[in-house]
OpenMM code with the backbone's topology and positions (N, CA, C; nanometers):
from openmm import Vec3, app, unit

residues = "MET ASP ASN LEU GLU PHE LEU HIS GLU THR GLU LYS VAL SER GLY GLU LYS ILE SER THR CYS TYR GLN CYS TYR LYS CYS THR ASN GLY CYS PRO VAL ALA ALA GLU MET ASP ILE VAL PRO HIS ARG ILE ILE ARG HIS ILE ILE LEU GLY ASN LYS GLU LYS VAL LEU THR SER LYS SER ILE TRP THR CYS LEU GLN CYS ILE THR CYS SER VAL ARG CYS PRO ASN ASP ILE ASP VAL ALA ARG ILE PHE ASP ALA LEU ARG LYS ILE SER VAL LYS GLU HIS CYS GLU ALA ASP LYS ASP THR TRP LEU PHE ASP SER PHE PHE LEU ASP SER VAL ARG LYS HIS GLY LYS LEU HIS GLU LEU GLU ALA ILE MET ASN TYR LYS LEU ALA LYS ARG ASP LEU PHE SER ASP ALA LYS MET GLY ILE GLY MET PHE LEU LYS GLY ARG MET GLY ILE LEU PRO HIS ASN VAL LYS ASP ARG LYS GLN LEU ARG GLU ILE PHE LYS LYS ILE VAL GLY GLU ARG LEU GLY ARG".split()
positions = [
    Vec3(0.5859, 0.2160, -2.6293),
    Vec3(0.5347, 0.3117, -2.5317),
    Vec3(0.6319, 0.4300, -2.5279),
    Vec3(0.5758, 0.5499, -2.5504),
    Vec3(0.6646, 0.6654, -2.5387),
    Vec3(0.6890, 0.6969, -2.3913),
    Vec3(0.7920, 0.7726, -2.3651),
    Vec3(0.8330, 0.8020, -2.2275),
    Vec3(0.7249, 0.8714, -2.1465),
    Vec3(0.6409, 0.9490, -2.2103),
    Vec3(0.5395, 1.0251, -2.1378),
    Vec3(0.4151, 0.9436, -2.1041),
    Vec3(0.3966, 0.8300, -2.1667),
    Vec3(0.2762, 0.7496, -2.1445),
    Vec3(0.2639, 0.7043, -1.9990),
    Vec3(0.3726, 0.6568, -1.9401),
    Vec3(0.3699, 0.6128, -1.8001),
    Vec3(0.3467, 0.7307, -1.7068),
    Vec3(0.4095, 0.8426, -1.7353),
    Vec3(0.3881, 0.9643, -1.6560),
    Vec3(0.2403, 1.0018, -1.6582),
    Vec3(0.1808, 1.0067, -1.7768),
    Vec3(0.0400, 1.0454, -1.7891),
    Vec3(-0.0519, 0.9448, -1.7199),
    Vec3(-0.0214, 0.8164, -1.7332),
    Vec3(-0.1014, 0.7133, -1.6669),
    Vec3(-0.0960, 0.7303, -1.5151),
    Vec3(0.0230, 0.7518, -1.4624),
    Vec3(0.0397, 0.7669, -1.3177),
    Vec3(-0.0268, 0.8954, -1.2686),
    Vec3(-0.0161, 1.0023, -1.3455),
    Vec3(-0.0833, 1.1268, -1.3083),
    Vec3(-0.2352, 1.1096, -1.3086),
    Vec3(-0.2848, 1.0341, -1.4049),
    Vec3(-0.4301, 1.0120, -1.4128),
    Vec3(-0.4789, 0.9294, -1.2932),
    Vec3(-0.4098, 0.8207, -1.2622),
    Vec3(-0.4520, 0.7325, -1.1531),
    Vec3(-0.4366, 0.8023, -1.0182),
    Vec3(-0.3299, 0.8794, -1.0014),
    Vec3(-0.3037, 0.9442, -0.8724),
    Vec3(-0.3757, 1.0777, -0.8567),
    Vec3(-0.4051, 1.1430, -0.9678),
    Vec3(-0.4627, 1.2765, -0.9610),
    Vec3(-0.3597, 1.3827, -0.9263),
    Vec3(-0.2324, 1.3477, -0.9331),
    Vec3(-0.1243, 1.4396, -0.8961),
    Vec3(-0.0473, 1.4850, -1.0203),
    Vec3(0.0038, 1.6068, -1.0162),
    Vec3(0.0831, 1.6626, -1.1262),
    Vec3(0.2308, 1.6316, -1.0988),
    Vec3(0.2701, 1.5105, -1.1308),
    Vec3(0.4038, 1.4593, -1.1022),
    Vec3(0.5117, 1.5394, -1.1748),
    Vec3(0.4793, 1.5845, -1.2932),
    Vec3(0.5789, 1.6546, -1.3745),
    Vec3(0.6239, 1.7872, -1.3141),
    Vec3(0.5580, 1.8353, -1.2083),
    Vec3(0.6023, 1.9599, -1.1432),
    Vec3(0.7135, 1.9374, -1.0416),
    Vec3(0.7516, 1.8119, -1.0185),
    Vec3(0.8591, 1.7814, -0.9232),
    Vec3(0.9925, 1.8332, -0.9779),
    Vec3(1.0652, 1.9071, -0.8946),
    Vec3(1.1972, 1.9553, -0.9362),
    Vec3(1.3097, 1.8925, -0.8545),
    Vec3(1.2829, 1.7755, -0.7958),
    Vec3(1.3863, 1.6946, -0.7320),
    Vec3(1.4573, 1.7679, -0.6177),
    Vec3(1.3799, 1.8213, -0.5239),
    Vec3(1.4387, 1.8910, -0.4090),
    Vec3(1.4832, 1.7933, -0.2993),
    Vec3(1.4392, 1.6675, -0.3082),
    Vec3(1.4755, 1.5588, -0.2157),
    Vec3(1.4030, 1.5652, -0.0808),
    Vec3(1.3149, 1.6611, -0.0608),
    Vec3(1.2490, 1.6732, 0.0697),
    Vec3(1.1645, 1.5509, 0.1021),
    Vec3(1.1044, 1.4897, 0.0021),
    Vec3(1.0244, 1.3687, 0.0268),
    Vec3(1.1135, 1.2571, 0.0802),
    Vec3(1.2287, 1.2404, 0.0197),
    Vec3(1.3224, 1.1367, 0.0625),
    Vec3(1.3816, 1.1692, 0.1990),
    Vec3(1.4205, 1.2938, 0.2194),
    Vec3(1.4824, 1.3324, 0.3464),
    Vec3(1.3886, 1.3146, 0.4652),
    Vec3(1.2584, 1.3252, 0.4433),
    Vec3(1.1631, 1.3093, 0.5528),
    Vec3(1.1096, 1.1685, 0.5689),
    Vec3(1.1373, 1.0818, 0.4753),
    Vec3(1.0803, 0.9466, 0.4761),
    Vec3(1.1428, 0.8604, 0.5863),
    Vec3(1.0600, 0.8069, 0.6768),
    Vec3(1.1152, 0.7256, 0.7855),
    Vec3(1.1648, 0.5876, 0.7416),
    Vec3(1.1289, 0.5451, 0.6210),
    Vec3(1.1735, 0.4126, 0.5751),
    Vec3(1.2589, 0.4201, 0.4481),
    Vec3(1.3097, 0.5379, 0.4154),
    Vec3(1.3911, 0.5535, 0.2941),
    Vec3(1.5109, 0.4584, 0.2940),
    Vec3(1.5683, 0.4339, 0.4107),
    Vec3(1.6852, 0.3453, 0.4189),
    Vec3(1.6498, 0.2012, 0.3824),
    Vec3(1.5226, 0.1665, 0.3901),
    Vec3(1.4782, 0.0305, 0.3579),
    Vec3(1.4375, 0.0159, 0.2111),
    Vec3(1.4341, 0.1251, 0.1381),
    Vec3(1.3856, 0.1245, -0.0004),
    Vec3(1.4974, 0.0952, -0.0988),
    Vec3(1.4625, 0.0255, -0.2066),
    Vec3(1.5602, 0.0029, -0.3125),
    Vec3(1.5718, 0.1265, -0.4030),
    Vec3(1.4653, 0.2053, -0.4135),
    Vec3(1.4688, 0.3323, -0.4866),
    Vec3(1.3979, 0.4346, -0.3975),
    Vec3(1.4663, 0.5392, -0.3579),
    Vec3(1.4089, 0.6374, -0.2647),
    Vec3(1.3011, 0.7208, -0.3358),
    Vec3(1.2114, 0.7843, -0.2587),
    Vec3(1.0946, 0.8514, -0.3180),
    Vec3(1.1237, 0.9506, -0.4307),
    Vec3(1.2195, 1.0410, -0.4130),
    Vec3(1.2422, 1.1386, -0.5201),
    Vec3(1.2927, 1.0710, -0.6473),
    Vec3(1.3626, 0.9588, -0.6333),
    Vec3(1.4102, 0.8847, -0.7508),
    Vec3(1.2956, 0.8093, -0.8180),
    Vec3(1.2000, 0.7604, -0.7380),
    Vec3(1.0803, 0.6977, -0.7971),
    Vec3(1.0099, 0.8003, -0.8861),
    Vec3(0.9926, 0.9216, -0.8333),
    Vec3(0.9277, 1.0281, -0.9107),
    Vec3(1.0060, 1.0555, -1.0390),
    Vec3(1.1379, 1.0607, -1.0281),
    Vec3(1.2223, 1.0857, -1.1458),
    Vec3(1.2077, 0.9736, -1.2483),
    Vec3(1.2039, 0.8494, -1.2024),
    Vec3(1.1866, 0.7364, -1.2948),
    Vec3(1.0503, 0.7402, -1.3631),
    Vec3(0.9483, 0.7874, -1.2929),
    Vec3(0.8165, 0.8028, -1.3559),
    Vec3(0.8257, 0.9046, -1.4689),
    Vec3(0.8875, 1.0179, -1.4402),
    Vec3(0.9018, 1.1242, -1.5401),
    Vec3(0.9812, 1.0751, -1.6605),
    Vec3(1.0829, 0.9921, -1.6360),
    Vec3(1.1659, 0.9393, -1.7450),
    Vec3(1.0992, 0.8241, -1.8204),
    Vec3(0.9872, 0.7732, -1.7662),
    Vec3(0.9153, 0.6654, -1.8341),
    Vec3(0.9670, 0.5266, -1.8028),
    Vec3(1.0399, 0.5108, -1.6944),
    Vec3(1.0960, 0.3806, -1.6568),
    Vec3(0.9910, 0.2965, -1.5817),
    Vec3(0.8889, 0.2593, -1.6531),
    Vec3(0.7727, 0.1931, -1.5938),
    Vec3(0.8080, 0.0631, -1.5227),
    Vec3(0.8787, -0.0253, -1.5897),
    Vec3(0.9108, -0.1545, -1.5296),
    Vec3(0.9946, -0.1386, -1.4032),
    Vec3(1.0907, -0.0493, -1.4070),
    Vec3(1.1768, -0.0269, -1.2902),
    Vec3(1.0944, 0.0200, -1.1702),
    Vec3(0.9984, 0.1082, -1.1934),
    Vec3(0.9147, 0.1616, -1.0853),
    Vec3(0.8175, 0.0562, -1.0343),
    Vec3(0.7469, -0.0094, -1.1259),
    Vec3(0.6414, -0.1028, -1.0850),
    Vec3(0.6939, -0.2311, -1.0218),
    Vec3(0.8188, -0.2651, -1.0479),
    Vec3(0.8769, -0.3832, -0.9836),
    Vec3(0.9618, -0.3472, -0.8619),
    Vec3(0.9642, -0.2206, -0.8283),
    Vec3(1.0407, -0.1751, -0.7119),
    Vec3(0.9714, -0.2163, -0.5822),
    Vec3(1.0518, -0.2566, -0.4854),
    Vec3(0.9961, -0.2884, -0.3533),
    Vec3(0.9590, -0.1609, -0.2773),
    Vec3(1.0111, -0.0489, -0.3208),
    Vec3(0.9868, 0.0780, -0.2518),
    Vec3(0.8391, 0.1140, -0.2435),
    Vec3(0.7644, 0.0885, -0.3500),
    Vec3(0.6237, 0.1274, -0.3470),
    Vec3(0.5460, 0.0447, -0.2450),
    Vec3(0.6008, -0.0698, -0.2066),
    Vec3(0.5376, -0.1549, -0.1052),
    Vec3(0.5957, -0.1283, 0.0333),
    Vec3(0.7143, -0.0708, 0.0388),
    Vec3(0.7779, -0.0381, 0.1661),
    Vec3(0.7153, 0.0871, 0.2270),
    Vec3(0.6652, 0.1752, 0.1427),
    Vec3(0.6052, 0.3018, 0.1867),
    Vec3(0.4990, 0.2770, 0.2933),
    Vec3(0.5070, 0.3526, 0.4025),
    Vec3(0.4148, 0.3387, 0.5155),
    Vec3(0.2862, 0.4182, 0.4987),
    Vec3(0.2796, 0.5012, 0.3952),
    Vec3(0.1655, 0.5909, 0.3754),
    Vec3(0.1483, 0.6848, 0.4948),
    Vec3(0.2585, 0.7267, 0.5552),
    Vec3(0.2551, 0.8191, 0.6696),
    Vec3(0.2344, 0.9630, 0.6237),
    Vec3(0.2458, 0.9884, 0.4965),
    Vec3(0.2307, 1.1159, 0.4253),
    Vec3(0.3336, 1.2231, 0.4625),
    Vec3(0.4409, 1.1858, 0.5296),
    Vec3(0.5468, 1.2826, 0.5598),
    Vec3(0.6010, 1.3421, 0.4301),
    Vec3(0.6188, 1.2592, 0.3300),
    Vec3(0.6704, 1.3056, 0.2006),
    Vec3(0.5762, 1.4097, 0.1398),
    Vec3(0.4488, 1.3834, 0.1489),
    Vec3(0.3482, 1.4733, 0.0907),
    Vec3(0.3443, 1.6067, 0.1624),
    Vec3(0.3549, 1.6033, 0.2936),
    Vec3(0.3523, 1.7261, 0.3737),
    Vec3(0.4760, 1.8116, 0.3455),
    Vec3(0.5884, 1.7468, 0.3230),
    Vec3(0.7145, 1.8195, 0.3032),
    Vec3(0.7304, 1.8775, 0.1625),
    Vec3(0.6511, 1.8305, 0.0667),
    Vec3(0.6702, 1.8711, -0.0727),
    Vec3(0.6360, 2.0189, -0.0935),
    Vec3(0.7326, 2.0995, -0.1420),
    Vec3(0.7069, 2.2420, -0.1657),
    Vec3(0.6121, 2.2674, -0.2834),
    Vec3(0.5895, 2.1671, -0.3671),
    Vec3(0.4983, 2.1804, -0.4817),
    Vec3(0.3624, 2.1178, -0.4554),
    Vec3(0.3374, 2.0804, -0.3301),
    Vec3(0.2096, 2.0187, -0.2917),
    Vec3(0.1777, 1.8925, -0.3719),
    Vec3(0.2810, 1.8158, -0.4027),
    Vec3(0.2601, 1.6867, -0.4681),
    Vec3(0.2355, 1.5850, -0.3574),
    Vec3(0.1271, 1.5116, -0.3677),
    Vec3(0.0959, 1.4086, -0.2683),
    Vec3(0.1695, 1.2808, -0.3089),
    Vec3(0.2936, 1.2722, -0.2657),
    Vec3(0.3808, 1.1604, -0.3028),
    Vec3(0.3226, 1.0278, -0.2528),
    Vec3(0.2655, 1.0277, -0.1335),
    Vec3(0.2047, 0.9051, -0.0799),
    Vec3(0.0908, 0.8578, -0.1702),
    Vec3(0.0145, 0.9499, -0.2238),
    Vec3(-0.0941, 0.9130, -0.3164),
    Vec3(-0.0372, 0.8533, -0.4449),
    Vec3(0.0756, 0.9058, -0.4883),
    Vec3(0.1409, 0.8515, -0.6080),
    Vec3(0.1865, 0.7084, -0.5812),
    Vec3(0.2448, 0.6843, -0.4641),
    Vec3(0.2882, 0.5489, -0.4295),
    Vec3(0.1682, 0.4540, -0.4251),
    Vec3(0.0559, 0.5007, -0.3730),
    Vec3(-0.0649, 0.4189, -0.3706),
    Vec3(-0.1110, 0.3888, -0.5134),
    Vec3(-0.1071, 0.4887, -0.5992),
    Vec3(-0.1444, 0.4695, -0.7397),
    Vec3(-0.0502, 0.3691, -0.8071),
    Vec3(0.0785, 0.3778, -0.7747),
    Vec3(0.1753, 0.2841, -0.8330),
    Vec3(0.1476, 0.1413, -0.7887),
    Vec3(0.1055, 0.1244, -0.6644),
    Vec3(0.0669, -0.0096, -0.6172),
    Vec3(-0.0490, -0.0629, -0.6992),
    Vec3(-0.1475, 0.0217, -0.7219),
    Vec3(-0.2654, -0.0209, -0.8001),
    Vec3(-0.2262, -0.0591, -0.9425),
    Vec3(-0.1449, 0.0241, -1.0053),
    Vec3(-0.1008, -0.0041, -1.1427),
    Vec3(-0.0198, -0.1335, -1.1451),
    Vec3(0.0684, -0.1498, -1.0477),
    Vec3(0.1529, -0.2686, -1.0396),
    Vec3(0.0694, -0.3960, -1.0267),
    Vec3(-0.0294, -0.3919, -0.9421),
    Vec3(-0.1161, -0.5093, -0.9229),
    Vec3(-0.1983, -0.5354, -1.0494),
    Vec3(-0.2522, -0.4287, -1.1065),
    Vec3(-0.3324, -0.4424, -1.2290),
    Vec3(-0.2513, -0.5081, -1.3413),
    Vec3(-0.1239, -0.4758, -1.3469),
    Vec3(-0.0386, -0.5288, -1.4528),
    Vec3(0.0392, -0.6532, -1.4099),
    Vec3(0.0083, -0.7053, -1.2918),
    Vec3(0.0677, -0.8295, -1.2402),
    Vec3(0.2199, -0.8246, -1.2346),
    Vec3(0.2742, -0.7109, -1.1919),
    Vec3(0.4205, -0.7028, -1.1810),
    Vec3(0.4634, -0.6529, -1.0440),
    Vec3(0.3766, -0.6687, -0.9441),
    Vec3(0.4110, -0.6216, -0.8100),
    Vec3(0.5310, -0.6985, -0.7563),
    Vec3(0.6222, -0.6241, -0.6962),
    Vec3(0.7469, -0.6819, -0.6464),
    Vec3(0.7265, -0.7557, -0.5153),
    Vec3(0.6423, -0.7028, -0.4305),
    Vec3(0.6268, -0.7609, -0.2976),
    Vec3(0.4885, -0.8223, -0.2834),
    Vec3(0.4727, -0.9406, -0.3371),
    Vec3(0.3428, -1.0075, -0.3356),
    Vec3(0.2982, -1.0408, -0.1929),
    Vec3(0.3913, -1.0583, -0.1021),
    Vec3(0.3548, -1.0875, 0.0370),
    Vec3(0.2781, -0.9721, 0.0993),
    Vec3(0.3224, -0.8502, 0.0741),
    Vec3(0.2521, -0.7335, 0.1279),
    Vec3(0.1118, -0.7268, 0.0719),
    Vec3(0.0988, -0.7463, -0.0583),
    Vec3(-0.0329, -0.7418, -0.1220),
    Vec3(-0.1218, -0.8526, -0.0675),
    Vec3(-0.0677, -0.9702, -0.0491),
    Vec3(-0.1436, -1.0829, 0.0043),
    Vec3(-0.1921, -1.0523, 0.1456),
    Vec3(-0.1039, -1.0025, 0.2311),
    Vec3(-0.1440, -0.9693, 0.3681),
    Vec3(-0.2483, -0.8582, 0.3687),
    Vec3(-0.2274, -0.7547, 0.2857),
    Vec3(-0.3254, -0.6458, 0.2780),
    Vec3(-0.4633, -0.6969, 0.2404),
    Vec3(-0.4700, -0.7937, 0.1502),
    Vec3(-0.6005, -0.8458, 0.1088),
    Vec3(-0.6697, -0.9186, 0.2240),
    Vec3(-0.5952, -0.9956, 0.3043),
    Vec3(-0.6551, -1.0619, 0.4205),
    Vec3(-0.6946, -0.9612, 0.5275),
    Vec3(-0.6133, -0.8583, 0.5439),
    Vec3(-0.6427, -0.7507, 0.6386),
    Vec3(-0.7767, -0.6851, 0.6022),
    Vec3(-0.7899, -0.6455, 0.4750),
    Vec3(-0.9127, -0.5788, 0.4316),
    Vec3(-1.0338, -0.6712, 0.4352),
    Vec3(-1.0150, -0.7981, 0.4036),
    Vec3(-1.1258, -0.8938, 0.4136),
    Vec3(-1.1777, -0.9020, 0.5564),
    Vec3(-1.0876, -0.9013, 0.6521),
    Vec3(-1.1265, -0.9066, 0.7928),
    Vec3(-1.2026, -0.7806, 0.8335),
    Vec3(-1.1539, -0.6651, 0.7908),
    Vec3(-1.2221, -0.5394, 0.8220),
    Vec3(-1.3589, -0.5356, 0.7548),
    Vec3(-1.3663, -0.5809, 0.6313),
    Vec3(-1.4932, -0.5837, 0.5581),
    Vec3(-1.5941, -0.6731, 0.6305),
    Vec3(-1.5472, -0.7832, 0.6832),
    Vec3(-1.6350, -0.8809, 0.7480),
    Vec3(-1.6783, -0.8390, 0.8879),
    Vec3(-1.5874, -0.7810, 0.9650),
    Vec3(-1.6149, -0.7542, 1.1064),
    Vec3(-1.6286, -0.6057, 1.1413),
    Vec3(-1.5845, -0.5185, 1.0529),
    Vec3(-1.5876, -0.3765, 1.0835),
    Vec3(-1.4588, -0.3263, 1.1442),
    Vec3(-1.3765, -0.4156, 1.1894),
    Vec3(-1.2432, -0.3850, 1.2395),
    Vec3(-1.1589, -0.5097, 1.2218),
    Vec3(-1.0310, -0.4942, 1.2369),
    Vec3(-0.9402, -0.6065, 1.2151),
    Vec3(-0.9563, -0.7134, 1.3222),
    Vec3(-0.9748, -0.8365, 1.2777),
    Vec3(-0.9650, -0.9523, 1.3672),
    Vec3(-0.8289, -1.0137, 1.3367),
    Vec3(-0.7329, -0.9813, 1.4213),
    Vec3(-0.5933, -1.0151, 1.3962),
    Vec3(-0.5717, -1.1634, 1.3714),
    Vec3(-0.6307, -1.2460, 1.4568),
    Vec3(-0.6086, -1.3901, 1.4448),
    Vec3(-0.6554, -1.4424, 1.3095),
    Vec3(-0.7721, -1.3999, 1.2663),
    Vec3(-0.8251, -1.4434, 1.1368),
    Vec3(-0.7339, -1.4004, 1.0220),
    Vec3(-0.6943, -1.2723, 1.0218),
    Vec3(-0.6098, -1.2218, 0.9137),
    Vec3(-0.4748, -1.2930, 0.9110),
    Vec3(-0.4155, -1.3094, 1.0272),
    Vec3(-0.2841, -1.3740, 1.0346),
    Vec3(-0.2932, -1.5212, 0.9947),
    Vec3(-0.3950, -1.5904, 1.0429),
    Vec3(-0.4084, -1.7332, 1.0089),
    Vec3(-0.4346, -1.7524, 0.8599),
    Vec3(-0.5178, -1.6683, 0.8001),
    Vec3(-0.5410, -1.6785, 0.6556),
    Vec3(-0.4119, -1.6544, 0.5779),
    Vec3(-0.3364, -1.5557, 0.6214),
    Vec3(-0.2085, -1.5253, 0.5579),
    Vec3(-0.1112, -1.6424, 0.5736),
    Vec3(-0.0990, -1.6935, 0.6954),
    Vec3(-0.0064, -1.8034, 0.7226),
    Vec3(-0.0464, -1.9297, 0.6447),
    Vec3(-0.1771, -1.9558, 0.6354),
    Vec3(-0.2237, -2.0714, 0.5575),
    Vec3(-0.1903, -2.0540, 0.4095),
    Vec3(-0.2120, -1.9343, 0.3577),
    Vec3(-0.1812, -1.9082, 0.2168),
    Vec3(-0.0325, -1.9233, 0.1889),
    Vec3(0.0506, -1.8844, 0.2850),
    Vec3(0.1958, -1.8957, 0.2690),
    Vec3(0.2480, -2.0357, 0.3023),
    Vec3(0.1611, -2.1185, 0.3615),
    Vec3(0.1989, -2.2522, 0.4076),
    Vec3(0.3158, -2.2446, 0.5067),
    Vec3(0.3016, -2.1498, 0.5995),
    Vec3(0.4048, -2.1255, 0.6995),
    Vec3(0.3346, -2.0973, 0.8324),
    Vec3(0.2882, -2.2015, 0.8973),
    Vec3(0.2057, -2.1838, 1.0168),
    Vec3(0.2842, -2.1574, 1.1442),
    Vec3(0.4053, -2.2057, 1.1549),
    Vec3(0.4705, -2.2068, 1.2849),
    Vec3(0.5953, -2.1203, 1.2987),
    Vec3(0.6353, -2.0477, 1.1946),
    Vec3(0.7621, -1.9750, 1.2016),
    Vec3(0.7643, -1.8679, 1.3108),
    Vec3(0.6515, -1.8100, 1.3409),
    Vec3(0.6484, -1.7096, 1.4472),
    Vec3(0.5385, -1.7396, 1.5494),
    Vec3(0.5151, -1.8670, 1.5725),
    Vec3(0.4129, -1.9104, 1.6688),
    Vec3(0.4451, -1.8636, 1.8100),
    Vec3(0.5719, -1.8617, 1.8459),
    Vec3(0.6116, -1.8185, 1.9806),
    Vec3(0.5670, -1.6740, 2.0052),
    Vec3(0.5863, -1.5882, 1.9061),
    Vec3(0.5444, -1.4498, 1.9198),
    Vec3(0.3920, -1.4423, 1.9316),
    Vec3(0.3192, -1.5204, 1.8517),
    Vec3(0.1737, -1.5212, 1.8573),
    Vec3(0.1216, -1.5642, 1.9932),
    Vec3(0.1823, -1.6668, 2.0499),
    Vec3(0.1422, -1.7134, 2.1832),
    Vec3(0.1686, -1.6038, 2.2862),
    Vec3(0.2819, -1.5363, 2.2731),
    Vec3(0.3136, -1.4254, 2.3624),
    Vec3(0.2106, -1.3133, 2.3527),
    Vec3(0.1634, -1.2856, 2.2319),
    Vec3(0.0623, -1.1818, 2.2143),
    Vec3(-0.0694, -1.2212, 2.2812),
    Vec3(-0.1065, -1.3494, 2.2688),
    Vec3(-0.2275, -1.3983, 2.3366),
    Vec3(-0.2140, -1.3834, 2.4878),
    Vec3(-0.1009, -1.4271, 2.5411),
    Vec3(-0.0807, -1.4255, 2.6855),
    Vec3(-0.0796, -1.2839, 2.7424),
    Vec3(-0.0351, -1.1873, 2.6629),
    Vec3(-0.0321, -1.0482, 2.7077),
    Vec3(-0.1622, -0.9740, 2.6768),
    Vec3(-0.2583, -1.0444, 2.6176),
    Vec3(-0.3861, -0.9820, 2.5859),
    Vec3(-0.3815, -0.8884, 2.4660),
    Vec3(-0.2801, -0.9037, 2.3819),
    Vec3(-0.2648, -0.8173, 2.2642),
    Vec3(-0.3456, -0.8658, 2.1446),
    Vec3(-0.3909, -0.9910, 2.1500),
    Vec3(-0.4652, -1.0470, 2.0387),
    Vec3(-0.5712, -1.1407, 2.0954),
    Vec3(-0.6943, -1.1203, 2.0517),
    Vec3(-0.8031, -1.2039, 2.1006),
    Vec3(-0.8339, -1.3191, 2.0076),
    Vec3(-0.9042, -1.4157, 2.0590),
    Vec3(-0.9429, -1.5310, 1.9783),
    Vec3(-1.0657, -1.4985, 1.8944),
    Vec3(-1.1632, -1.4321, 1.9539),
    Vec3(-1.2885, -1.4012, 1.8851),
    Vec3(-1.2868, -1.2590, 1.8298),
    Vec3(-1.3557, -1.2375, 1.7168),
    Vec3(-1.3605, -1.1015, 1.6604),
    Vec3(-1.4543, -1.0121, 1.7414),
    Vec3(-1.4302, -0.8834, 1.7331),
    Vec3(-1.5196, -0.7840, 1.7916),
    Vec3(-1.5854, -0.7112, 1.6750),
    Vec3(-1.7090, -0.7476, 1.6459),
    Vec3(-1.7796, -0.6914, 1.5312),
    Vec3(-1.8391, -0.5544, 1.5642),
    Vec3(-1.8352, -0.4638, 1.4667),
    Vec3(-1.9043, -0.3367, 1.4827),
    Vec3(-2.0533, -0.3607, 1.4614),
    Vec3(-2.1353, -0.2713, 1.5148),
    Vec3(-2.2804, -0.2909, 1.5083),
    Vec3(-2.3363, -0.2698, 1.3690),
    Vec3(-2.2960, -0.1641, 1.3009),
    Vec3(-2.3556, -0.1313, 1.1713),
    Vec3(-2.2677, -0.1801, 1.0559),
    Vec3(-2.2656, -0.3104, 1.0365),
    Vec3(-2.1830, -0.3661, 0.9290),
    Vec3(-2.2442, -0.3408, 0.7924),
    Vec3(-2.3747, -0.3138, 0.7870),
    Vec3(-2.4390, -0.2841, 0.6593),
    Vec3(-2.3792, -0.1562, 0.5999),
    Vec3(-2.3638, -0.0535, 0.6817),
    Vec3(-2.3045, 0.0711, 0.6355),
    Vec3(-2.1601, 0.0480, 0.5905),
    Vec3(-2.0894, -0.0355, 0.6623),
    Vec3(-1.9524, -0.0683, 0.6260),
    Vec3(-1.9472, -0.1375, 0.4896),
    Vec3(-2.0373, -0.2302, 0.4660),
    Vec3(-2.0420, -0.2976, 0.3355),
    Vec3(-2.0662, -0.1977, 0.2227),
    Vec3(-2.1499, -0.0970, 0.2485),
    Vec3(-2.1753, 0.0068, 0.1483),
    Vec3(-2.0481, 0.0867, 0.1180),
    Vec3(-1.9719, 0.1146, 0.2215),
    Vec3(-1.8457, 0.1869, 0.2032),
    Vec3(-1.7508, 0.1045, 0.1172),
    Vec3(-1.7374, -0.0239, 0.1487),
    Vec3(-1.6489, -0.1103, 0.0701),
    Vec3(-1.6977, -0.1226, -0.0736),
    Vec3(-1.8286, -0.1311, -0.0927),
    Vec3(-1.8853, -0.1415, -0.2272),
    Vec3(-1.8510, -0.0162, -0.3070),
    Vec3(-1.8600, 0.1004, -0.2426),
    Vec3(-1.8274, 0.2262, -0.3093),
    Vec3(-1.6790, 0.2320, -0.3454),
    Vec3(-1.5925, 0.1898, -0.2527),
    Vec3(-1.4489, 0.1910, -0.2769),
    Vec3(-1.4135, 0.0995, -0.3936),
    Vec3(-1.4691, -0.0206, -0.3940),
    Vec3(-1.4410, -0.1151, -0.5025),
    Vec3(-1.4903, -0.0593, -0.6337),
    Vec3(-1.6072, 0.0040, -0.6337),
    Vec3(-1.6594, 0.0665, -0.7543),
    Vec3(-1.5688, 0.1760, -0.8062),
    Vec3(-1.5145, 0.2583, -0.7155),
    Vec3(-1.4226, 0.3650, -0.7565),
    Vec3(-1.2940, 0.3073, -0.8131),
    Vec3(-1.2451, 0.2000, -0.7550),
    Vec3(-1.1205, 0.1395, -0.8059),
    Vec3(-1.1405, 0.0809, -0.9436),
    Vec3(-1.2632, 0.0348, -0.9720),
    Vec3(-1.2913, -0.0228, -1.1025),
    Vec3(-1.3374, 0.0831, -1.2022),
    Vec3(-1.3464, 0.2079, -1.1575),
    Vec3(-1.3849, 0.3168, -1.2473),
    Vec3(-1.5330, 0.3251, -1.2712),
    Vec3(-1.6140, 0.2812, -1.1760),
    Vec3(-1.7602, 0.2852, -1.1934),
    Vec3(-1.8174, 0.4123, -1.1364),
] * unit.nanometer
topology = app.Topology()
chain = topology.addChain("A")
for resn in residues:
    res = topology.addResidue(resn, chain)
    for name in ("N", "CA", "C"):
        topology.addAtom(name, app.Element.getBySymbol(name[0]), res)
């Protein structure tokens, strides 16, 4: 693989012109979770340009990103850095090298709940996640506290027009598969 292949792949998936980045650091300086990242945003962009595919796709940073778009708003070249991070997540999952499988696992249960009910049913998503992890009781005290404070309900609250919601999800899945 030549060095430019990963850059071109990421630009294609993200729709962003990554090669216009001149490393001003504004994305990193504005990132609220940069301190939690193993590779900060401007360095992720630099590694993409250099063709360091494995280093980028196995980085926990692409999963730490909150998608708050602060990085994108701050970019003087109008590069949507958050969109690039989303594209990197997709590429990472497609190639089975995602660093933070727990985040991906939770996201899948989250989206399944939204697809089914029209909004998140917290208890269902959390229980599915906890069952998959085989870790039912590690934070049970917090869960009970959330129930007692009315922060989490037992039953889901379904939206009325779930048919339209299913169409939206069908379209999204089709776009992700390139249909």
